[in-house]
N, C-alpha and C positions, 0 to 999 in steps of 0.2 A: 611666632617669631617677629623679631624687629629687624626691618630692613632700612637701611640708609641709601638714599639715592643721591648721588653728588653730580653737581653741574656747575660750570663757571658762568652760566648764562640763564638767569632765573626763568626768562620767557620761554626759553627752549624746553624747561621743564613741562610748560602747558603745551607747546606746540607739538613736541615729540614723545614724551614719556608719560603723559596723563592717562592714557588708556592702559598703558602697562602697570602704573601705580594703582589704578582703580581695580585691576585684576588681582594684583597683589592682595589688597583689602578684602575684595569678595571671596578670597581663598582663606581668610581669617587672620591676616597678617597685619602688623602695624608698620606704617611708613613714615619716616622723617626725610624730608626733601631739603637738601642744602643748596643754596645758590647765591649770586653776588649781590642781589638788591635787597634793600632794607625790609626788615620784618614788618615795619610800620605800614608799608604800601602792601605787602604780599601775604602776611600771615592769614588774613581773614578769607582771601581768596582760596588759599589751599585748604583752610579749615572747612570749607563748603564740601570738600571731598573727603572730609576726616583724615587729612595729611597735616602732619605737624611740619611747619616751615621754619627753617633757621638761616640767618644770614651768615655767610661765609666770606671772609675776606680773600679775595682773589683777583688778580689782574689778568684778564683773558688774553691780552695780547702784549703785555709788558715783559721785558727781559731783566729787570733788576732782581738780582739774587737775594739781596736783603728782603725785598717784598716777598719773594717766593718762599724764602725760610720762614716769613711770618705765617703764610698760608700753611706750611707743613706743621708749624707749632700749633696753630689753631685747631687743624685737623687731628693732631695727635690728642689735643685736650678733649676735643669732641669725642674721640673713639674711646679714650680712657673713661670719661664720664657716662656715655650712653651704652657702651659695649653693645653695639648691633651684632646681631647672629650673623647677617649677611650684608654685603656692601655692593651696590651696583653703581659704576662711575662712568662717565663720558666726558668727552672734551679734554684736550691734552692735559692741562695742569690738574684737574681734578682727577684724572686716571692716575698720574704720576704720584702726585702728593697723598691722594686718598688711599691708594694702594699701600704705600709704604707706611703711613700713619696706621692704617688697619693692622698691618703685619706687626709693627712694634707693640701693638697693644694686644696681640695674640688672636686676633680676628683671622682665622685661615680660609674663610669663604668669601673671597673678593672676586668680583666678575666685572671687568672693565669691558667697555664697548668701544672698539675703534671704528668711529662713524665717519670714515675718510681721513685721508692724510693731508694736512693743510699745505698752504703755499711754501712754508719754510721746508717741509719735508721733501716736496717735489720740485723746489726751486733751484737756481744755480747762483754761481758767483762765489767768491772767496769768504765774504762774511756769512752768507747763507750756509756754506759747507761747515763753518765752525759751529754755527748754532745747530746745525743738522746732526753733527757728531754729538754734541752734548744731549740733544733729544734722543738720539739712538741709546745713548747709555741710560737715560732716564726710563725710557720705555723698556729697555731689558730688565732694569730694576722692578719696574711695575709688574712685568710679566712674571718674574720670579716670585713676587708676592702673591699672585693670582691663581685661583684653582682652575678657572677657564677663562678665555678672552673671546669674546664675541667680535666677528668682523661682518661688514655688510656687503663685501665683494670679494672675490677670488684675488683680484690684483693687490689689494692691501694686504691680505693674508700672505700671498707669496713674497711681497716685499719685506714683511717681518721675518719670515723663515729664511729668505735669501740673506738677510742681513744678520742672521743668528740671534735675533732677539726673542725667538719662542720656538718651541718643538711643535710639530704638526698635531701631535695628540692632545695638546692643550687648546687647540683652537675650535671654535664653533662658527658656521656661517649662518646667518640669518638673512631673510629677504627685506632688508632694509627695516624702518620703523613700521611698516604696513600702513594700510589706509583703512579708516572706518567706513565701511561700505553701507552702513545704515545712514550716515551723515553725508556722504558723498555719492550722489546718484546720478545718472544721466539725465540732462536737460535738452531742451529744444534747441536745435542747431540755429545760429544766427543767420539772418538772411544775407548779410555782406560778410566777406571774409575778414577775418580779424586775428591778429597774433597777441600773445600774452606772454610776459616774463614776470614770474614772483620770485622774490629772493632778495637778500641783502645785497645792497649795491656795491659789490667789490669786484675788481677786474679779473680775479681768479674764476669768478663765475660766468665769464664772458659777457658782462654787461656792456662793454665797447662794442664788441662784435654785433650784438643784438642792436645796439643803437645805429650802428653804421648800415646794418643790413637794412633796418627800417627806414632809414634816410633814402636808400636806393629804391625800395618798394614804393614809398609815398610819392617819389618822383614819377615813377611810371603808373601807379595806380592809386590816385588821390582819395578815392572812396574807401579804400582798405584801411582798418584801424589797427594801430599798434599801441597796445596797453601796457603800462609798467606798474607793478605793485611791490613795494619793499621799502625797508629804511636804509638810511645812510648808516655806516658802520665805522668803528675804530680800527679795522683791520688794516695793516700796512698798505694793502692794494685797494683800498676803499675809494670809490668815486667820490669826487668833491662836488658840492651843489652848484658850483660855477661851471663844472664840466657838463652837467645835465641841462643847465638852464637853455642853451641854444636850441637843443632838440625840442624842448617844450615850447618855447618862444615861436620856432619856425613851423610848429604844428606836426612835427614828426612823431612826437610821443604823446600820449594822454597819461599823465603821472597821477597816481592816486595814494602815494605814500604808503606807510605801514597800515595794514588791515588785520583786525582780529578775525574777521571771517572772509576767506578768499572766495567762497563759492559764488556769489554774485558776478565776480569777475571772470571765473573760469566760464561760467554760463555765457558770458559775452564773447568769448573766443572761439574760433573754429580750430586753431591749432596752438598748442602750448610750445613754448621755445625756450630751451635752456642750453646754451652753448658753453657749458662750464669746462674748466680745464681738469677738475677731478672732484668726485663726490664719494660719500659712502654709498648710499642709494638715495637720491634726491626724492624727498617726501613730496614735493610740489608736483613733480612729474607723475607720482602715483595718485595723487589726488585728481589731476587733470585726466589721467587714464580712466580712473573709476567714474568720471563724469562723461565719458565717451568722446574724449577729444584726441586727434592725431598728435604726435609727438615729434618734434625736430630737437635732437639733443647731440652731444658730442660722442665721437668715438673714443670715450676716455674711461678711466676706471670709475665704476659706480654708475655712469649714465648708461654705457652700452648694454648693460643687464636689462634696461627697461624696454628697449626697442628691438623687435624682429624686422630687420630690413625690409622695407617695401610691404609689410603686412600691417603694422600699426603706426609707422612713421619712418623716419630716416634718421641715419646717423651722418653727422659731417666731421671733417677733420678739426681738431683743435685750432682756433684762430683763423680759420678759413672763412672770412667774410663772403667771397664770392660763392663758395660753396653753400653756404647757409642761404644766401639771396636766392640762389638757383632753386632750392628746395622749396622755399616759401613761395616763390613765384609759380612753380609747378603746382602746388596745392591750390592757389588762387585759380589757376586756369582749369584745375580738376577737382571741382567741388565734390562731386560724387564720390571719387576715390578717397577724398579728404574724409567724408562722411563715414564711408566703410572702414576706414582706418581707425576712426573713432570707436566704432562698434567692436573691432578687434582689440582696441586698447582696454576696453571695459572687460571683455572675456579674460585677458591676460591678468587684469587686476583682480577679478573675482577668483581666478585659479591659483595665482601665486602670492598675491601681496595682502590678503585678507588679514587685518591687524589682529584679529582673534587667533589665527594660525601661528602668526609670528610671536605673539606674546605666549602662546602655549609653549613653543619651542624654548623661550627663555625660561619660563617656569619650570618646565622638565629639567633643563639643564642646571638651574639653581636649586633643584630638589625642594620646590615649594608645593 
């Protein structure tokens, strides 16, 4: 069968979907991956995995309806020419326009993944309310065009059902994107306490709360390290370089930019921190768990599923800098507990988040 995998962010196809696409191919299927970046840069990289890559015109964060219509028209042309047997799509615009374009061309097997509801869907304010209403209509149309819809957490699924966007019988819950347990293995615990955040530098992921908590920690515990890995972004809530600069210059944060391999950085930390406002299921948390690290994250959709309170880490309230700082200080003062939490994290990762089990669930649902 020919399977089209759609994303509005080419890099994320490598970060989050490569294991799944490799499993599709191992099962004897052909995969075409569509993303936003140029074919000149990416076609050879995908070809190494026997995946055909095509560039798709799509503005990930823009709200220009004419540009969105262009995306829909190009996806319609792609579907008409390639006639894929099945379509897997994630991220808002490729879910919406990919599902509609497929249905218009008679492709009935469309499987969107709702990997978290973004800042607009969960935000507030008059402008946000209008955009959110439009998004609900678009998601409703996408769900109507789909055979099954994957969700990574119960909160997002309930939100869709509560808003009348989908019927329960069309939903499937999967345990995030899973983690490659052969690649992410436990490593030696660092001699000094160290905290790490990995992710796009956007405020909805709690980057400001992490920076402010680290500032308080460094004032009291100068030897403790606070690490930061991740790129700046075009998201409306993105952190600006000038906002990060004081934390770097004052020695609060060790910033390493975007990294293709995060394992060396997870190895350096004793606790992984992600105070995000909402997620699908955060893949970096799963990777840190698989490498035997304790977790501090938010009691928020997608995040709360990864932590059993007091067993492998702690949940803190969204935007609660004091609560976050207190938990970080506690784990600095109780290193043995921190180590044991890391061991529990690894057990949970093996039992619940093995990427092979997650992918098998997707493969079975898609009839592959």
